[in-house]
N, C-alpha and C positions, 0 to 999 in steps of 0.2 A: 142778821147782824151785818151792817155796812162797814166800810173801811174807816169812817169817822169814829164810830162807836168802838171798833177794834183798836184804833189808835189811842183813844182815851183810856180804854181798859189796860192797854199795855203800859201806859204812863203811870196809872194810878194803882196798879196791882203788882204782885211779885212774879207775874208771868214771865217777863223777860229774864229776871234773875233766875227763875226756875229752869228755863230752857238753857241759859248760859251755863248754869251749874251742872246740869246733867251732861251737856256736851263736853265741857272741859274736864270734868272728873273722869268721864269715860275714856277720853283720849289720854289723860294723865295716867290712868290705870293700865291702858294697853301698851303705850309706847315705851316708858322707861323700864318696864319689868321684863327681864329675860325669863320667859315662862313658856309652857307648852304651845301657846297660841302663836309663837314665832318659829316653831320647829317642824320640820318634816312636811309631808304631803298634806297634813291637816292644819297647816298654819293659817292664821287669820287672813293673810293676803294670798294664799295659794289657790283656793277654789271658792266658788260662789257659796255653796252650801256651808262650807267651813266658816266663811266670813259671817254668814247669818247666824249660825249656831254659837260661835264665840261671842258675837255681839249680844245674843240673848243671854249668855251666861253672866254678862255684866249686870243683869237685872237683879242679881242677888243683893245688890246695894242700891242700884238706881231706882228700883221699885219702892222700897221703903223711903228713899229720899223723896220721891214724887208724892207719896202719901203724906209725909210730914209737911212738905211745902204746900200741898193742897189744904191741909188743916189750917196752916197759917193764913192762907188766903181766905178760907171760909170764916175766919174770925174777924174779917175786916170791918164789917158793920158794927160788931160789938166793940171793937177797939176804938172806933170813931164815935161811939155813943149815938149812933143814928138809927138804931133798930126801930124805936117807936116812931120816929119821924117817917121812915120809909113805909111802915105799915099803914100810915094814913094817906099815902098817895094812891091815886086811882090806877097806876100801872100794876098789872098782876105780878105777884112775886115770882112766878115761873119765868117771866120775861127777863127779869134781872138775873135770876139764877142761870138761865140759859146763856146770857151774855158773859157772865163771869166764868162759868164752867167751859163755855166754848173757847174763850180766850186762853185759859190755862191749858185746856186739852190741845188746842192748836199749837201752842208754844212747845210743850213737851214732845208732841209728835214730830214737830219740825226739827227739834234737837236730835231726836233719834234718827230721823231721815238724813240729817247732815252727817251723823256718825256713819250711817250706811254708805253715804256718798263718798266719804273719805276712804272707806274700805273698798268700794267699787273702783275708785281711781287706782288703788294699789293692785287690785286683783286683775283688772282688765288686761294689762300687758303680759300677765303671767300664764293665762289659760288659753287652751285651744278648744275646750269644751264649754260653750256658753249656753245657758238655759235659764228658765224663770221659775224653777222649782223652789228656789230659795226665798222667793217673794212672800209666800204665806207665812214662813217662819218669822220674817222681819215685820210683816204687817201685824201679826198677833203680838209680837214684842212691843210695837208702838201702841197697840190697843191696851196692853197691860199698863203702860205708863199713863195713858189717858184715863183708864178706869181707876187706877190707883189715885190719881190726882182728884178726880171727881168724888171718889169715896172719902178721901181725906177732907175735901171741902165740906162734904155733908157732916162728917164727924166734928169738924171745927165749928160749924154752924149750930149743931145740936148740943155740943158741950164746949161753950166758949170760955176756956180757961187757958192760962199761960202754960199749963202742963199738957194740954191736949196735943199740940204738934209733936213734941218729943215722945209722948206716950204712944201715939198711934204709929209713929215711925219705928219705934222700938218693937211694937207689937207686930208690925208688918215684917220686920227683920226676923223676929223669933218665928213667926209663921213660916217664912221662907226656909229658915234653917231646919225647922222640924220636918217640913215636907221633904227636904233634900236628904236629911241625915238619919231620921228615925221613923217618924210616922209614915213617911212616904217610901220606906224600904221594907222589903221582905227578906228575912234571913234565910240563906240557903247553904248547902254544902256542895262544893265543886267536885268534879270527877277526880281531882287529885287529892280530895279529902280535906281541903282547906275551907274554913268558914268564910262565907261571902254574903253579899246581899244584892238584890236587884230591885228596880223601881216597881211600884204598884200604882194603882189608879190615883191614890191620894197625891202622889208626887206631881201629877199633871195639873193640880190646882195651883202649883207654885209657878212663878214666872221663869224659874231657872230650868236649864236642860242638863242632861248628862254631859260629862266631859267628852270632847270630840276626840275619839280615838281612831275613827275609820272614815276615810274620805267618801265612802259609798253610802253612809248611813244618813238618813233624814227622818223627820217626823212624819207619821202617817196622816192621811186626810182626816180620819176619825179624831185624832188628837187636836188638829186645827179646829174642827167643828165643835168639839166639846169645850175647848178653851174659849172659843168665841161666845158660846152660850153662857158660860160662867162669867165672862167679862161683861157681857151685855146686862146680866143680872146685877153685877157690881155697879155699873154705870147707873142703872135704874134706881138702885138703892141710894147711891150718893146723891143723885138729883132729887129724889123724893125727900131725903133728909134736908136738902137745901131749902125746899119750899114748905116743909112741915112746920106747923105753928103750935101744935099741941103734943104732949107726951104720947097720947094714943096714936096720933098720926106718925110720930117717929118710930114707934114700935111696929106699926103696920109696914113702914118703909123697909124694914129688914126682910120682909117676905121675898122680894125678888132676888136678893142675895142668896138666901137659903134655897129657893127654888132653882136658881141658876146652878148652884153647886150640885144639887141632887140630880138635875137633868144632865149636867156634864159628866157626873160619875157613871150614869147609865150609858152614855155615848162612848166614854173612854174604853179602849180595849183592856182586858185583864192580863193578857200575855205581854210581857216586856218586848218580845220579838215582833209584836204587832204595834207597839208604840214607836219603836225605833226600827225602821224598815230599810231595806236595801233599795236605793234608787236604781232601778233596772237600766235606765238609759245611761247612767254614769258607769255602770259595770259592763256595758257592751264591749266585747273584745275588738280590738283593732290589731290586725296581724300582718306580719311580713314572713310568709312561710310558716314554719312551726313556732315562731316566736310571737307572742301576743302580749299586749298591754291593754288596759282599760281605756274607755273613752276619755276619762279625766286625765290620763297620763300619755295621751297619744303623741305629745311632743317629744317624749323620751324614746320612742320606738326606734328611730334611726340610730341612736347611739347604742341601743341594746341588741339590735338584730344581728349584727356581725359577730360580736362576742358570744351571743346566745347560740347561734348556729355552730360556731366553732366548738363551743362546750359540748353540744350534742354529738358532734363527730368524734371528739375525744372520748366521751363517755361510751359511745358505741364501740370504739376500738378497745376499750378497757373491759367493759362488762358484757359485750356481745348482745345477745337477744334479750338480756335483762336490763338493758340501758333504757332510760326515758327517751321519749320520741318528741317531746314538745316542751316549751318553756312558756309559762303563763303567769301573769300577775294574779295573786291570790285575792279572790273576791268573797271568800267565806267570812261571814260575820257571826262569831260565836259568842256565847255568854262569857262574861268576865270570870276568869278562874278556870275555864274549861281547857282541856288539852287540845292542841292544834291537830288538824287532820291533814295528812300528807298523802301523796299518790306515788305509786311506783312508775307509772307511765308518763307523768307530767312533773316537771320541775316547777313548783309553786314558790313564788317569792313575793316580797313586799318591799317597796321602795324605801320604807322607813327602817328596814332591817340594816343594822350597822354595817354588815358585810357588803351589802349591795349599795347602800347610800353613798359610801365614800369611794367606790371603785369606778375606774374608767379604763377603757381599752383592754389591754391584756389582763389587768387586775380584775376587770369585770368578768372575763372568761373564767378566771380562777374562782371568783365569787359564785358564779352560776354552778360550777362544778361542786363547790362546797355545799350549796343548798340542795343539790341533787343527791349527794352522798349522805350528808348529815344535816337535815333541814332544821333541827332544833326542837326541843320539847318544852320550852318555857311556857307555862300556862298563860292564857290570854290575859293581858293587863298586868302581868307580873314582870317587872324589869330586872334583868340581870341574873335570874335564877338559872343556874346551870351553864352560864355563859363560858366560864373558863374551861370546863370539861368539854363542852361542845367545840370550843376553839382547838383543843388538842386533837379531837377526833377529825375535825375538818382539815386541819393542817396535814395530818397523816394521810387522809383519804385523797386530798388534792395532790399531795406529793406523789402518791402512788399512781394516780391517773396521768400526771404530767411527767413523772420521772425525776422531779427535783423537789427538794424540801425548802419552802419559803414561808415566812409568816403571812397570814392573810390580812388584808386591809380591814380596819374597823373592829378587830377583835381585841381581846385583852393583851396587855404588853407581853412580849415574848418571855420576859423573866417570870411571869406569873402563870404561864401556860404549862400545866402539868397533867399527867395521867392520874387516875385514882390511886395509883401506887407511888406517885411522887416523881415519876420519870419525866425528863424533858423530852420534847419531840425528837431532838437529835439523837439521844440515847436509844429511844425506842425505834427510831428509823433504822439505825444500823442493825439492830437485831431482826427487824421485820424484813429488810432487804436481803438478809442472809437466808431467808426461807425459800423453798422451791416456789416457782411461779404459780403452780396449781394451788399450793397452800395459801399464798397471798390472795389469789382470786377468791378462794373459799372464805377466807376471813373477811374480805371486803364485801362480799355478797351478804354475809351474815351481819356485818356492821350496818350496812345500808338497811337491811330488813328490820333490824332492831331499832334503828334511828327513826325509820318511817312509822313504825307501829307505836312508838312512844310508850311501850309496855316492857320490852325486854331490855336487858343490860347490854348496851353497846360496848362497854369496857370488856365484858366477858367475851363478847364476839371478837373483838380485836385481839384479845389474848389467845384466842383459839378455842375457848370453852364451848361456844355455840356453833363452831364450824365442824365439829366432830360428828 
């Protein structure tokens, strides 16, 4: 297809409108909405992989939109009442189909590329870790739009009715929703005893991805390969429907779609932890002595190193040989709803943790001590569970290490911080400081052990029940 043919097709088809609609609606969805894609280390503009995954998440409505617009374009010959005339021309039907499908596919792919370009311009000044592992995520996303457009064109050509575009668009939307919310989920029970779910193979047939919760997580190679096979089958079916002239040929045209889905399901991993994997290069530690961050956050190391080392010295003076010896950004990726895993020797933290995220300078030292003493036992993916109780224990523990009682940054308002018995930190602090130093140390050691295990009752330990 030369430029002259491309120019004619762009003027006479809905291709330009399709590309413009996809780009503008995507940007309109991203920018005005204060949502998770603007927050924390996994923000849309924070890292390359996060940008690619958040852009892919927009396909929950962009893909059905592309399918519907493709169906509208596939009905062009029927609307113009030229079908019989075109069949009498010597030019093969596949040539015209390739021209029409190529133009639509090029336009929607270009729109998605421009969306990624907007994201790249925002990401580039913010990152120190540059890589190309995000490209397969985005390329498969663009291929989803192209394949959906061609499949919609084939459906519009095979079923030329005014109801076809909205019907296939709604069908694509329902398919995406079912794959993401029910058919593509497997019900499980978390370690904490809560009902939860995790993605299965069927979910990978959907253009959507899981919500971005961790900056180290990316899609595995087998997922990219399987989705590419599925989409090539979809493109083949769409093109075959465009050139099919008989009901039998249209029925046979569905074979590549079904074969692609079957082959993709064989390639997809069955374990969710093999679908969404840790990017090992992103998680490589970058250290200043005992204080380490990951490759993705290496720009924050300078601000963390001093407060982190000071926190370790203070913890050593307070806890002795039971004190942690290093500070590291947490790179563990656990299933949603599972209990976090902490270490006695290493202070593990997350830059998205409210205590860490809002702290600077001396406040950051206090925040690291808080995470060392009471790291928190909120199940993965559960927001706010146990936050106020943790804030009470952290406030007392940090006050004991530093010798003064102050509210911690990023925790619940001071008026809401209470012990399980309803005491304020100030009331409990006076009673606690009246105890002998050895008893204080015993209780703090028991508190830390209970908080790290996420099994025992830290409140009992702080009251002295577990220190006996």
